[in-house]
C-alpha positions as CSV (number, residue, x, y, z in Angstrom):
1,X,-124.6,41.9,37.3
2,X,-122.9,40.9,40.6
3,X,-121.0,37.7,41.3
4,X,-123.9,36.1,43.3
5,X,-126.4,36.6,40.5
6,X,-123.9,35.2,38.0
7,X,-123.6,32.1,40.0
8,X,-127.4,31.8,40.1
9,X,-127.4,32.1,36.3
10,X,-124.7,29.4,36.0
11,X,-126.7,27.0,38.3
12,X,-129.8,27.6,36.2
13,X,-128.1,26.8,33.0
14,X,-126.3,23.7,34.3
15,X,-129.5,22.4,35.8
16,X,-131.5,22.9,32.7
17,X,-129.6,20.1,30.9
18,X,-131.3,19.3,27.6
19,X,-133.5,22.4,27.9
20,X,-130.6,24.8,28.4
21,X,-131.3,26.5,25.0
22,X,-134.7,27.8,26.4
23,X,-132.8,30.0,28.9
24,X,-131.9,32.7,26.5
25,X,-132.2,35.6,29.0
26,X,-130.0,33.9,31.5
27,X,-127.3,33.5,28.9
28,X,-127.8,37.1,27.9
29,X,-127.3,38.2,31.5
30,X,-124.1,36.2,31.6
31,X,-122.9,38.3,28.6
32,X,-123.5,41.5,30.6
33,X,-121.3,40.0,33.4
34,X,-118.3,40.7,31.2
35,X,-118.6,44.4,32.1
36,X,-118.4,43.8,35.8
37,X,-115.4,43.4,38.1
38,X,-112.5,41.0,37.7
39,X,-114.3,38.0,39.4
40,X,-117.4,38.6,37.4
41,X,-115.4,38.8,34.1
42,X,-113.8,35.4,34.9
43,X,-117.0,33.7,35.8
44,X,-118.8,35.2,32.8
45,X,-116.1,33.9,30.5
46,X,-116.5,30.3,31.8
47,X,-120.3,30.5,31.4
48,X,-120.1,31.9,27.9
49,X,-117.6,29.3,26.7
50,X,-119.5,26.4,28.3
51,X,-122.9,27.2,26.9
52,X,-121.9,29.0,23.7
53,X,-123.1,26.3,21.3
54,X,-126.6,26.3,22.7
55,X,-127.4,30.0,21.8
56,X,-126.7,30.6,18.1
57,X,-128.6,33.9,18.1
58,X,-126.4,35.3,20.8
59,X,-123.1,33.8,19.7
60,X,-121.8,36.9,17.9
61,X,-122.6,39.1,20.9
62,X,-121.0,36.6,23.3
63,X,-117.9,36.2,21.1
64,X,-117.4,40.0,20.9
65,X,-117.6,40.2,24.7
66,X,-114.9,37.5,25.0
67,X,-112.8,39.3,22.4
68,X,-113.1,42.5,24.4
69,X,-111.8,40.6,27.4
70,X,-108.7,39.6,25.4
71,X,-107.8,43.3,25.5
72,X,-108.5,43.7,29.2
73,X,-105.9,45.5,31.4
74,X,-105.6,42.5,33.7
75,X,-103.4,39.8,32.2
76,X,-105.1,37.0,34.1
77,X,-108.4,38.1,32.5
78,X,-106.8,38.1,29.1
79,X,-105.5,34.6,29.7
80,X,-108.9,33.4,30.8
81,X,-110.5,34.8,27.7
82,X,-107.9,33.3,25.4
83,X,-108.4,29.9,26.9
84,X,-112.2,30.2,26.3
85,X,-111.8,30.7,22.5
86,X,-110.9,27.1,21.5
87,X,-113.9,25.8,23.4
88,X,-116.3,28.3,21.7
89,X,-114.8,27.3,18.3
90,X,-115.1,23.5,18.8
91,X,-118.9,23.3,18.1
92,X,-119.3,26.5,16.2
93,X,-116.9,26.5,13.2
94,X,-118.5,29.4,11.5
95,X,-116.6,31.7,13.9
96,X,-113.3,29.9,13.3
97,X,-111.7,32.6,11.1
98,X,-112.6,35.4,13.5
99,X,-111.2,33.5,16.4
100,X,-108.0,32.6,14.5
101,X,-107.6,36.3,13.5
102,X,-107.8,37.4,17.1
103,X,-105.4,34.7,18.4
104,X,-102.9,35.5,15.6
105,X,-102.8,39.1,16.8
106,X,-102.3,38.0,20.4
107,X,-99.2,36.1,19.3
108,X,-97.5,39.5,19.7
109,X,-97.8,39.1,23.5
110,X,-94.9,38.0,25.6
111,X,-94.1,35.1,28.0
112,X,-97.2,33.3,29.5
113,X,-99.7,35.2,27.4
114,X,-97.9,34.2,24.2
115,X,-97.9,30.6,25.4
116,X,-101.6,30.7,26.0
117,X,-102.4,32.3,22.6
118,X,-100.1,29.7,21.0
119,X,-101.7,26.8,22.8
120,X,-105.2,28.0,22.0
121,X,-104.3,28.1,18.3
122,X,-102.8,24.7,18.4
123,X,-105.9,23.2,20.1
124,X,-108.0,24.6,17.2
125,X,-105.5,23.5,14.6
126,X,-105.5,19.9,15.9
127,X,-109.2,19.4,14.9
128,X,-109.5,22.0,12.0
129,X,-106.0,22.0,10.5
130,X,-106.8,23.1,6.9
131,X,-109.2,25.8,8.1
132,X,-106.7,27.2,10.5
133,X,-103.8,27.3,8.0
134,X,-106.0,29.0,5.4
135,X,-107.3,31.5,7.9
136,X,-103.8,32.4,9.2
137,X,-102.4,32.9,5.7
138,X,-105.5,35.1,4.8
139,X,-104.8,37.0,8.0
140,X,-101.2,37.6,6.9
141,X,-102.3,38.6,3.4
142,X,-104.7,41.2,4.8
143,X,-102.5,42.5,7.6
144,X,-100.5,45.7,7.2
145,X,-98.6,45.3,10.5
146,X,-95.2,43.9,9.6
147,X,-94.5,42.5,13.1
148,X,-97.8,40.7,13.2
149,X,-97.4,39.2,9.8
150,X,-93.9,38.0,10.6
151,X,-94.9,36.4,13.9
152,X,-97.8,34.6,12.3
153,X,-95.7,33.2,9.4
154,X,-93.1,32.0,11.9
155,X,-95.8,30.4,14.0
156,X,-97.1,28.5,11.0
157,X,-93.8,27.1,9.8
158,X,-91.9,26.6,13.1
159,X,-94.8,25.6,15.4
160,X,-97.8,24.3,13.6
161,X,-95.8,22.0,11.3
162,X,-94.6,20.0,14.4
163,X,-98.0,20.0,16.1
164,X,-100.0,16.7,16.1
165,X,-103.2,16.8,14.1
166,X,-106.3,14.7,13.6
167,X,-106.0,14.7,9.9
168,X,-103.9,13.9,6.9
169,X,-100.4,15.5,7.4
170,X,-99.6,15.2,3.8
171,X,-102.6,17.3,2.7
172,X,-101.8,19.8,5.4
173,X,-98.2,20.1,4.2
174,X,-99.5,20.6,0.6
175,X,-101.7,23.5,1.8
176,X,-98.9,25.2,3.7
177,X,-96.7,24.8,0.6
178,X,-99.3,26.3,-1.7
179,X,-100.1,29.2,0.6
180,X,-96.3,29.9,1.2
181,X,-95.7,30.0,-2.6
182,X,-98.5,32.6,-2.9
183,X,-97.0,34.6,0.0
184,X,-93.6,34.8,-1.7
185,X,-95.1,37.1,-4.4
186,X,-95.5,39.9,-1.9
187,X,-93.3,38.9,1.0
188,X,-90.9,41.4,2.6
189,X,-87.3,40.4,3.5
190,X,-88.1,39.0,7.0
191,X,-91.0,36.9,5.6
192,X,-88.8,35.7,2.7
193,X,-86.1,34.6,5.2
194,X,-88.7,32.5,7.1
195,X,-90.5,31.0,4.1
196,X,-87.6,30.2,1.7
197,X,-85.7,27.7,4.0
198,X,-89.0,25.8,4.5
199,X,-89.8,25.6,0.9
200,X,-86.3,24.6,-0.2
201,X,-86.3,21.7,2.3
202,X,-89.9,20.6,1.7
203,X,-91.0,18.0,-0.8
204,X,-91.9,20.8,-3.2
205,X,-88.3,22.1,-3.2
206,X,-87.0,18.5,-3.9
207,X,-88.9,18.3,-7.2
208,X,-87.3,19.5,-10.4
209,X,-90.2,21.9,-11.2
210,X,-90.4,23.1,-7.6
211,X,-86.6,23.8,-7.5
212,X,-86.8,25.7,-10.8
213,X,-89.7,27.8,-9.7
214,X,-87.9,28.7,-6.4
215,X,-84.7,29.6,-8.3
216,X,-86.8,31.8,-10.5
217,X,-88.2,33.5,-7.5
218,X,-84.8,34.0,-5.9
219,X,-83.5,35.3,-9.3
220,X,-86.3,37.9,-9.3
221,X,-85.3,39.1,-5.8
222,X,-81.7,39.4,-6.9
223,X,-82.6,41.4,-10.0
224,X,-80.2,39.3,-12.1
225,X,-80.9,41.4,-15.2
226,X,-79.6,44.6,-13.4
227,X,-76.2,45.9,-12.6
228,X,-74.8,45.2,-9.1
229,X,-74.0,48.2,-6.9
230,X,-71.9,47.1,-3.9
231,X,-72.4,50.4,-2.1
232,X,-76.2,50.3,-2.2
233,X,-77.8,49.8,1.1
234,X,-78.9,46.2,1.7
235,X,-77.5,45.0,-1.7
236,X,-74.7,42.8,-0.4
237,X,-76.9,41.2,2.3
238,X,-79.5,40.4,-0.3
239,X,-77.0,38.9,-2.7
240,X,-75.4,36.6,-0.1
241,X,-78.7,35.6,1.5
242,X,-80.4,34.7,-1.8
243,X,-77.4,32.7,-3.0
244,X,-77.3,30.7,0.2
245,X,-81.0,29.8,-0.3
246,X,-80.3,28.9,-3.9
247,X,-77.5,26.4,-3.3
248,X,-79.5,23.5,-2.0
249,X,-81.8,23.6,-5.0
250,X,-79.2,22.8,-7.7
251,X,-78.9,19.3,-9.2
252,X,-77.6,17.8,-12.4
253,X,-80.9,18.7,-14.1
254,X,-81.1,22.2,-12.4
255,X,-78.0,24.1,-13.1
256,X,-76.6,27.3,-11.5
257,X,-75.6,29.0,-14.8
258,X,-77.5,32.2,-14.4
259,X,-76.2,32.8,-10.9
260,X,-72.6,32.0,-11.9
261,X,-73.0,34.4,-14.8
262,X,-74.3,37.2,-12.6
263,X,-71.4,36.9,-10.1
264,X,-68.8,36.7,-12.9
265,X,-70.3,39.5,-15.1
266,X,-71.8,41.9,-12.5
267,X,-70.1,41.3,-9.1
268,X,-66.5,40.5,-9.8
269,X,-66.0,43.6,-12.0
270,X,-67.0,45.6,-8.9
271,X,-64.2,44.1,-6.7
272,X,-62.4,47.3,-6.1
273,X,-65.6,49.0,-4.9
274,X,-66.3,46.0,-2.6
275,X,-63.1,46.8,-0.8
276,X,-64.8,50.0,0.6
277,X,-67.7,48.3,2.3
278,X,-67.8,47.4,6.0
279,X,-65.9,44.1,6.8
280,X,-64.7,44.1,3.2
281,X,-62.4,41.1,3.5
282,X,-65.0,38.9,4.9
283,X,-67.6,40.1,2.4
284,X,-65.3,39.4,-0.5
285,X,-64.3,36.0,0.8
286,X,-67.9,35.0,1.3
287,X,-68.8,36.0,-2.3
288,X,-65.8,34.0,-3.6
289,X,-66.9,30.9,-1.6
290,X,-70.4,31.2,-3.0
291,X,-69.0,31.5,-6.5
292,X,-66.9,28.4,-6.0
293,X,-69.9,26.4,-4.7
294,X,-72.1,27.6,-7.5
295,X,-69.6,26.4,-10.1
296,X,-69.9,22.9,-8.8
297,X,-73.5,22.9,-10.2
298,X,-73.0,24.8,-13.5
299,X,-73.9,23.4,-16.9
300,X,-72.7,24.2,-20.4
301,X,-72.3,27.9,-21.1
302,X,-72.9,29.4,-24.5
303,X,-69.9,31.6,-24.2
304,X,-67.8,30.4,-21.2
305,X,-64.8,32.6,-21.9
306,X,-66.8,35.8,-21.3
307,X,-67.3,34.6,-17.7
308,X,-63.9,33.1,-17.2
309,X,-62.1,36.3,-18.2
310,X,-63.3,38.1,-15.0
311,X,-62.3,35.2,-12.8
312,X,-58.9,35.1,-14.5
313,X,-58.4,38.9,-14.1
314,X,-59.1,38.8,-10.3
315,X,-57.0,35.7,-9.9
316,X,-54.0,37.4,-11.4
317,X,-54.5,40.3,-9.0
318,X,-54.3,37.9,-6.0
319,X,-51.4,35.9,-7.4
320,X,-48.5,38.4,-7.9
321,X,-45.4,37.9,-10.0
322,X,-42.1,37.2,-8.4
323,X,-40.3,40.4,-7.5
324,X,-37.3,41.4,-9.7
325,X,-35.0,41.8,-6.7
326,X,-33.6,38.8,-5.0
327,X,-35.8,38.5,-2.0
328,X,-36.6,35.3,0.0
329,X,-39.4,36.9,1.9
330,X,-42.7,36.1,0.3
331,X,-45.5,38.7,0.5
332,X,-48.7,38.1,2.4
333,X,-50.8,35.8,0.3
334,X,-54.6,35.2,0.4
335,X,-54.8,31.5,0.2
336,X,-58.5,31.2,1.0
337,X,-59.5,33.6,-1.8
338,X,-57.1,32.0,-4.3
339,X,-58.5,28.5,-3.5
340,X,-62.0,29.7,-4.4
341,X,-60.9,31.5,-7.6
342,X,-58.6,28.7,-8.8
343,X,-61.4,26.2,-8.2
344,X,-63.9,28.4,-10.1
345,X,-61.5,29.0,-13.0
346,X,-60.7,25.2,-13.1
347,X,-64.4,24.4,-13.3
348,X,-65.3,26.9,-16.1
349,X,-62.1,27.0,-18.1
350,X,-62.6,23.3,-19.0
351,X,-65.4,24.5,-21.3
352,X,-63.0,26.8,-23.2
353,X,-59.6,24.9,-23.1
354,X,-58.0,27.4,-25.5
355,X,-58.5,30.3,-23.0
356,X,-54.9,29.8,-21.7
357,X,-53.3,28.5,-24.8
358,X,-54.5,30.9,-27.5
359,X,-51.7,33.4,-26.5
360,X,-48.4,32.0,-25.3
361,X,-47.5,35.2,-23.5
362,X,-50.7,34.9,-21.4
363,X,-49.9,31.4,-20.4
364,X,-46.3,32.2,-19.7
365,X,-47.3,35.1,-17.4
366,X,-49.9,33.0,-15.6
367,X,-47.6,30.1,-15.0
368,X,-45.0,32.5,-13.6
369,X,-47.6,33.6,-11.1
370,X,-48.6,30.1,-10.3
371,X,-45.0,29.1,-9.7
372,X,-44.4,32.0,-7.4
373,X,-47.6,31.3,-5.5
374,X,-46.6,27.7,-5.1
375,X,-43.6,28.8,-3.2
376,X,-45.9,30.5,-0.8
377,X,-47.9,27.2,-0.4
378,X,-44.7,25.3,0.2
379,X,-43.5,27.9,2.8
380,X,-46.8,27.9,4.6
381,X,-46.8,24.1,4.8
382,X,-43.3,24.2,6.3
383,X,-44.4,26.6,9.0
384,X,-47.5,24.5,9.7
385,X,-45.5,21.3,9.9
386,X,-42.9,22.9,12.2
387,X,-45.7,24.2,14.5
388,X,-47.2,20.7,14.7
389,X,-43.8,18.9,15.1
390,X,-42.7,21.2,17.8
391,X,-46.1,21.3,19.5
392,X,-46.2,25.0,19.4
393,X,-48.9,26.3,21.8
394,X,-51.8,27.8,19.9
395,X,-54.9,29.5,21.0
396,X,-58.1,27.5,21.0
397,X,-59.5,30.0,18.4
398,X,-56.7,28.9,16.0
399,X,-57.3,25.1,16.4
400,X,-59.9,25.0,13.6
401,X,-57.6,27.0,11.4
402,X,-54.9,24.5,11.9
403,X,-57.2,21.7,10.9
404,X,-58.4,23.3,7.6
405,X,-55.1,24.7,6.5
406,X,-53.5,21.4,5.2
407,X,-56.7,20.7,3.1
408,X,-56.7,24.2,1.7
409,X,-53.0,24.1,0.7
410,X,-53.3,20.7,-0.8
411,X,-56.2,21.9,-2.9
412,X,-54.3,24.8,-4.3
413,X,-51.3,22.6,-5.0
414,X,-53.5,20.1,-6.9
415,X,-55.2,22.8,-9.0
416,X,-51.9,24.4,-9.9
417,X,-50.4,21.1,-10.9
418,X,-53.3,20.6,-13.5
419,X,-52.6,24.0,-14.9
420,X,-48.9,23.3,-15.4
421,X,-49.5,20.5,-17.9
422,X,-48.9,21.2,-21.6
423,X,-51.6,22.0,-22.5
424,X,-53.3,22.7,-19.2
425,X,-55.7,20.0,-18.1
426,X,-58.8,20.1,-15.9
427,X,-59.0,16.6,-14.4
428,X,-58.4,16.8,-10.7
429,X,-61.4,16.6,-8.4
430,X,-61.2,18.2,-5.0
431,X,-63.4,19.1,-2.1
432,X,-63.2,22.8,-1.2
433,X,-61.6,23.1,2.2
434,X,-64.5,25.0,3.8
435,X,-66.9,22.3,2.7
436,X,-64.7,19.4,3.9
437,X,-66.8,17.9,6.8
438,X,-64.4,15.0,7.4
439,X,-61.5,17.1,8.7
440,X,-60.5,15.9,12.1
441,X,-57.6,16.5,14.6
442,X,-55.6,13.8,12.9
443,X,-55.7,15.8,9.6
444,X,-52.9,18.0,10.8
445,X,-50.7,15.2,12.0
446,X,-48.3,15.3,9.1
447,X,-44.6,14.4,9.0
448,X,-42.5,17.2,10.5
449,X,-39.8,19.0,8.6
450,X,-36.5,19.6,10.2
451,X,-36.2,23.2,11.3
452,X,-33.0,23.9,9.4
453,X,-33.6,21.7,6.3
454,X,-33.6,23.5,3.0
455,X,-36.4,22.6,0.6
456,X,-37.1,23.1,-3.1
457,X,-40.2,24.7,-4.4
458,X,-43.1,22.7,-5.8
459,X,-42.3,21.2,-9.3
460,X,-44.6,19.8,-11.9
461,X,-44.5,17.4,-14.8
462,X,-44.3,19.9,-17.5
463,X,-41.6,20.4,-20.2
464,X,-42.0,24.2,-19.8
465,X,-41.2,24.1,-16.2
466,X,-38.4,21.5,-16.1
467,X,-35.2,23.3,-15.5
468,X,-32.0,23.0,-13.6
469,X,-32.5,26.4,-11.9
470,X,-32.5,26.2,-8.1
471,X,-34.4,28.6,-6.0
472,X,-33.0,30.1,-2.9
473,X,-34.4,28.6,0.3
474,X,-37.5,30.2,1.6
475,X,-37.5,31.5,5.1
476,X,-40.7,29.9,6.4
477,X,-40.4,31.9,9.6
478,X,-41.4,35.1,7.7
479,X,-44.7,33.6,6.5
480,X,-47.8,34.3,8.4
481,X,-50.0,31.3,9.3
482,X,-53.1,30.7,7.2
483,X,-56.0,32.7,8.7
484,X,-59.4,31.4,7.7
485,X,-62.4,33.8,7.7
486,X,-64.3,34.9,10.8
487,X,-66.9,37.5,11.5
488,X,-70.4,38.2,10.3
489,X,-69.8,37.1,6.7
490,X,-68.4,33.7,7.6
491,X,-70.4,30.5,7.1
492,X,-72.7,31.4,10.1
493,X,-73.2,35.0,9.0
494,X,-75.7,37.3,10.5
495,X,-77.0,40.2,8.5
496,X,-77.7,43.7,9.8
497,X,-81.0,45.3,9.4
498,X,-81.2,48.4,7.2
499,X,-84.3,50.4,7.8
500,X,-85.5,52.7,5.0
501,X,-88.9,53.7,3.8
502,X,-88.8,52.4,0.2
503,X,-87.4,49.3,-1.4
504,X,-85.1,50.7,-4.1
505,X,-82.6,48.4,-5.8
506,X,-81.0,47.1,-2.6
507,X,-84.2,46.1,-0.8
508,X,-86.5,43.2,-1.3
509,X,-88.7,42.9,-4.3
510,X,-92.3,43.0,-3.0
511,X,-95.5,43.3,-5.0
512,X,-98.4,45.4,-4.0
513,X,-97.5,45.7,-0.4
514,X,-95.5,48.9,-0.2
515,X,-96.5,49.3,3.5
516,X,-94.6,46.2,4.5
517,X,-91.3,46.6,2.6
518,X,-88.3,46.2,4.9
519,X,-84.7,45.5,4.3
520,X,-82.6,42.4,4.9
521,X,-81.9,41.1,8.3
522,X,-81.4,37.8,9.9
C-alpha cells in the first residue's frame, strides 16, 4: 500500500461521515499500510487512531499493528504510535488494560520517548483514573522484569498522584493505598523504598491502625525475631533504612518498644563486630542516633533493665575512668555517641530507677566516669569559646559543626547533672542536638573565656560529689574540636547496592517472587 493510495483511503473515510463504518475494506487497507515505508507507517497510524472506534471487528488487528509500530526501529515512528494509543483508548475502553500494559513497558525508554509514553499514560489516566491505576498495579504484579516493575511503581506514586483527573481524588488515593499495601507483601528492596515513604505520609499512615500495620510490615522485613549479623551483606543497610521509615509512624498510642528492644538486645551486643564494617564510625553513630530517636517514643517495658544493661555497658566503654597518673591531657572523647547513649539510658532507666542504686559500687564507678567525662565537656567548651572569641578562621565545612557543638555539649551536661543527684533523677527534657532545627549562627555567640584563665570542672548538687578537692587546670589546647558525623551514614545517607542471587538473611523479605529479589540500595 503506497502513500498515494493511503491518502485516497483517508479521503474516502473522512468523506463518508456518518456512514464511515460501512467502509470496512478501506480501514483494513489502512492497517496494511503499517507494513510500508516510514511515511506510510505514520499516515496509517493517523488513520487507524482517528477511525478506530468505528470498526469494532477490526480493532484488535488495528491495535496490534500500532503496538508493532511502538517497537519500530525509527524513534519518530515509535513516538507517532505512542501518541495514537490514548486516542484509540478514549472510545474503546475494552482495550485499556492492553494499552496501559504497553505504555508501562515503554516507560523504560529515555528522553523524548519516555516523555511521550508518560504523557500518553497521563492522558488516559485523566479520564479513566481508577482503571489505569488497577491496570498498572496488575502489570507490576505479573511482570518479572525488575526494572520495569520499579519504573512503573515510581511512575504511579511520583507522577500520577500529581496529575489532574476528572474524578474523585480521594477515591483514587484510596485505590493507590490499597494496591500499594498489597504490593508490599511481595515487594523487592527498590519497590519497598518507593512505596513505604508514600504510605507513611499518606492518610493511611496517619491512622493508628494504618501505622501499626506498616510497623508490622517493617518489623517483618527486619526479622525482629532473629539475631543480627552485622557482617551479613545488606544487613546494616536494611536495618537503618527500615528504622528510618518506622520513625514517622510512632505516636503516644503507637510505641517503638519492639524496635528499641531489638537494637538493645540484638544490635548493641554486636558493637565490636560493627567496628569491622566499612565506614564503621559513621555506621555506629547512625545506629546510636536511631536508638536515641526511638526511645523518645517508647512505652512501658515489662523488663526494662534487660534492655538498659546493654546501653549501660556500651556507655561505660565510651566514658573512660580517669587515668591513675597525673595527666591534664584528656583522651579523645566521642561526644556525639555519648549524647545518644546518655539520652537513651536516661529515657529507659527511669522505668527501673534502682538500676544504678542497687549496687553502690556500680553507682560509684559510673559517677567517676561521668565526672571525668564532664571535664572533657568543659575543656571542649573552652576551646570552642576561645575559637569564637578570637574569631579563629574555620573552613566552611566546619561551620555547621560549630553551630551544633554548643547544643550537644549542653545536652550532655544536663543529662550528667540528673545522674549526679542522690538518688539519680530522670527529669530533664532535652532536644537531641542532631534534631535541633532551631540552631542558628547566633547559637555559637557565647561569652568568651580568657585564654589564660583557669577553670574548675563541672560540679553538681550532690552530697556524694561535694568536696574541697581541686582539679588541675585542663589544657583546652590539647582537646580536639567536636567533629559531627559525615559520610554516607549521616542524616542524608545513601546506601550501596549489593547484588546477589538469593535473599538470605540480609536481603529483603519477599513472598512468592524469587525472580525479583534484590538487595538494598537508595
